N, C-alpha and C positions, 0 to 999 in steps of 0.2 A: 344483380349482376354489377360488379365492379369494374370501373375506366383503368386501364391496365398506367401503371405507375412509372414513369422517369426516375433511375435511384440517381446520385450528387453525381458517382460516376461517368454516368453516361451521359450527363448533361455538363460536365468537364469537360468528357472524352470532345462532346458539339461545338464549346467555348473555344477550345482550341485550334481546330480543325476551319471553324470560322475566320477565327485570326487572319489568316497568311490570303487568304481569299479574299478581305477585307482591304488587305495594303495592293492587292493587287488593283483590286477594281478603283480604289484609291487613286493609284498611277495610270492605273489604263485609261479613269476619264475624263483626265484635267485635272483633278479635285488638288492635287498636287503634284509636283514635281519632285518633291525629297523624300525619297524612302525614309529617311529616321522621322518624318512629320506625319508620313502614314505611319507609321510600325506605332510611334508615342498617343499619336493620335485616335486608332484602334485600340489601344490598352486601354480605356478608357469605357470605347463606346460599342466594343463585346459583350462585356464583362455589365455596364450598364442593359444592354441589351437583355441579356437571358436575366437578370433580377429582373426586370421586367415583366418577360413573361412567365416566369416564378410567380410573384406578385397578383399575372391577371390571374392563371390556375389553379392560385389558392382560395382569390376571391371567386369563382363559378364556381370548385366546388363546395366551397361554404355556404352561398345564395343555392345552391340547389339541394347541397343537407338540408338545410333551412328554410326549402320548399317543401321537401318532398315529407322529414315531421308532420309540418303545418298539416298537408293533406292526410296525411296518415293519422293526426289527432281528428282532422273535421271527420274521415268518413268511420273511425272507433265511434264517435257522438253522433252517429247516424247526422248529420247532419253532410249538408250539401256542400261542394267540394265551391272555395271559393275562386274569383277567375283569376286565370293562366294559372291552375292547376293540372296535373295531368289525371282524364277519366278514363278508364279500360273497363268494358266488361260493366257498367252501369256503378265501380266506386274509381274512390280517388287514391291513387297511389301516390 
C-alpha cells in the first residue's frame, strides 16, 4: 500500500494560502507593526518551511524504502529480521 502523494500544484496552493496567514500572525502578535516587513519576511519564511517539509518527507520515504528492502531481503534469505524491522505473521515485511 502506497502513501498518498502531495502533488506540486497542491503544495504551491498550500504555500500561497499560508502567506497571508503568516503576515496576519506577525502583525497581530506584535512581531512587527510594519506590513511591508511582515510581507517580505514571510516571503522567505513560508517557502523555506515548505522546502523543509518536502525534504523531511523525502528523507522519511527513502528511509522507509531502504528498511523495507532490507527486511524483504532478510526474509527471502530465511534469516531473522534485524532489530527495528517490522514483523507480521512470523515474516519480516
